[in-house]
C-alpha positions in Angstrom: 62.3 129.7 76.7 59.2 131.4 75.5 57.2 130.4 72.4 58.8 133.1 70.2 62.3 132.1 71.4 61.5 128.5 70.6 60.3 129.4 67.1 63.4 131.5 66.4 65.8 128.8 67.6 64.0 126.1 65.6 64.3 128.2 62.5 67.9 129.0 63.1 69.0 125.5 63.9 66.9 123.9 61.1 66.0 120.8 63.2 64.7 117.9 61.2 61.5 116.4 62.7 61.2 113.7 60.0 57.6 112.8 59.3 56.3 114.7 62.4 54.7 118.1 62.0 54.7 120.9 64.6 51.5 122.3 66.0 51.6 125.2 68.5 48.1 126.7 68.5 45.9 123.8 69.5 45.8 120.2 70.5 45.0 118.0 67.5 44.5 114.3 67.0 46.0 114.3 63.5 48.7 111.7 63.1 52.4 112.3 63.8 52.2 115.7 65.5 54.6 117.1 68.2 53.0 120.1 69.7 52.5 122.5 72.6 49.3 124.5 73.2 47.9 126.7 75.9 44.7 124.9 76.9 42.5 125.5 79.9 45.1 127.7 81.7 47.9 125.2 81.2 50.7 124.7 78.7 50.4 121.1 77.3 53.2 119.4 75.5 51.9 116.5 73.5 52.5 114.0 70.7 50.1 112.0 68.5 50.4 108.5 67.3 50.7 107.4 63.7 47.0 106.5 63.6 45.9 109.6 65.4 45.0 110.3 69.0 47.1 112.5 71.2 48.8 112.0 74.6 50.0 114.6 77.0 53.7 114.5 77.9 53.7 117.5 80.2 51.1 119.9 81.7 52.5 123.0 83.3 51.7 126.6 84.1 55.3 127.5 83.1 55.7 128.5 79.5 59.5 128.2 79.7 59.3 124.6 81.0 56.9 123.6 78.3 58.9 125.0 75.4 62.2 123.8 76.9 60.8 120.3 76.9 59.4 120.6 73.4 62.8 121.8 72.2 64.4 118.8 73.8 61.9 116.4 72.2 62.5 117.8 68.8 66.3 118.0 69.2 66.3 114.3 70.3 64.3 113.4 67.2 66.6 115.4 65.0 69.7 113.6 66.5 68.2 110.2 66.0 67.4 110.9 62.4 70.9 112.3 61.8 72.5 109.1 63.3 70.3 106.9 61.1 71.5 108.7 58.0 75.2 108.6 58.9 
């Protein structure tokens, strides 16, 4: 899916990311971020650790691949949080 489709789906499904925040316009080293940014000609899906510092999960030229993976990461987090509160 493309970035706008991802945003629409995220809003519609009201996925819970817990303490993580979503960043889609840049790569940051802030703590607890799940993000995707177009950087140096590549889409980069990344996460940051609790104490900061990012790591790249996927680098691709395919916007669909990047946002599909990002959606799966957030959905997985949402499902884990839901299971823990059941």
